[in-house]
N, C-alpha and C positions, 0 to 999 in steps of 0.2 A: 374312544381317546384321541384317535391318531386325526382324528378328525377338531375337539377343541385344539392340540398343540402345532393343527397347520393354521386353525385361525387365527391365534396369538400368533405366530409371525407372520401370514398375513397380516393382520392390525400393526401390528410394531413395526415392520420394515413400512409401511405405508405413513406411517405417523412423525418417521426418525425423520424425518426429512425437515424440520420445522427448529431439528437443533443448530441445523447450520444456520439461518438464516440470520442475519447482523439483526441486533436486537433492535426499540425501535428507541433507540437512549435520551436523553440530550447533553448538554456539560452542565452538572448543573452548578459550578460554579459564574458563569455565565447567567443562567437562572438567577443565580442569590442576586448578582446584580443585577439585575433591570428589574428585581422587587423594589429598592429603593426609589421610594419615594413618598407620593400619598393613595392611599386608596379605599373609595369609602364606597360602604353596601350597608346593608340591615345583617340582621338576627334576628331570623323566623323562631321561635319557642316552637316544642311538639311535645313536651313532657306533659304530663297530667296538669302538676301548679300551675304550672306556666302558659298551659296551653294557648294557641292563638294572639300570646302579644308578641309585639314586635322592639326592637331598639337601632338604632340609625347608630353605629358603627365608625370611628376612622381610626387608620391605621398607618400610622406614618411607619417607616420602612426605615432608618439613619443609615447602619452599614451594612453589610457582609463581609463574609470573609471564606474564603472556597464555597464549601456547598451549603454552608451558615448564615442567618442572618440577624438582627436585631434590629428593636426599636420598642416602639409603642401606638394602646389601644386607649382613645379617648369613647366613650359613650355620649348620647342628648339629652337622656337620659338619667346620667351620673358624675357627679363631683369628681367620682375616682378613676386614676385612670392606672396602665399596668406599662410595664415593665413587662418586652413581648423575645422570645428567641424563636429561632424556628430554622428547620431543612429545609433544603429539596434534593430529592435522590435522583440517582441517574433516568429513572420513568418518568421523572417530572412530578413526583404527587409531594405536595408542602404538607408539613403540619408544622406549628408552632403553640405554645404557649405561653400565657401570661403567669411569669414566674413569681413576680414581691408589685407593691406596690410603686408607681410612680408618685404620683398621689395619693394618698388618701382622705376618701370622701368621704367616709365614717358612717357607710349603706353596713357593710357586717362587724366591723370595730368598732362600733357603738351601741350595738345590738344586744339587751339585756334580756337577753332568753335566761330560762330558768330549768335544768333536765341534765339525762343525761343527753348523750350521742345522737341518740337516734330522736328521740324526743323535744331536745334541743328544738325551738322558732329560728333558732340566726341558722339553720341546721338546713331547712327551708329557702323558699317559693318565701320574697322574695331578695333576701338577706346573702345567701348561700351564694348567689348569682355577685357579687359583690367581694369575693373570694379570693383568690391568687391560685392560681391552679387549673384554671379550664382551659380545653383544650384542644383546638381547632385544627383536625386535621380531614385525610378521604378528600381532596382537594386538588387536579393537577394544574399543573404548572400551564398558562397558553399565554402565548403574548400577541395577537392579534386578533380578537383587542385583548387586552389585558383582562384576565377576569381571572377573580377565584368561586367555586361552589364548590361548597360540602360538607360538614358537620361538625357538633361540636359539642364538649359536656361536659360541667363540673367538676370538680375533684368535690370528695365528701360529705361528707351525711350522710344516706342510708342510701341502699339502692331508690328506693320510693323517695327520695331528696333529692336524688339528683336530674344536673335541671340537664332536655337536651335539646339540640334542634341542626337547622340548619344555617349557612352562611351564603351570601352573594357579594363578592365586596367587586369592583373595578380602578381600576386605572387611569 
């Protein structure tokens, strides 16, 4: 038992020096200001129903306030555009969500599916992609060059109908 206690003491003592190091942080307010402008790139779908499909995305960030930013997302493959709200934390992690329609192109809202939520075709690919609520996350803010690589997923539908993928955008 004494050797276990000694081992734990040595392990904890040797690793505790990391707690005193300064954190690798950024000024999130400055980073949010740097987000303003036009970002272009693509979304690559990896979920089974959409696997192999890509869409070209334009993300236009219009304003920032503290560590928050807002803008519009648009896609070449759709007439629908979304209002986007996002944040950057002190570690540089960026996430944003398509919160509502800027322009409703009708791909989702004009879908005429029948059935309950889990078997309604409107809650499946490709219709569910054009529903507000897609979240983009797991992207780290980089400014030289300006690039965001991350993941996204749609809200709604069931687990089997959730659309997932990766995105890369640059400014």
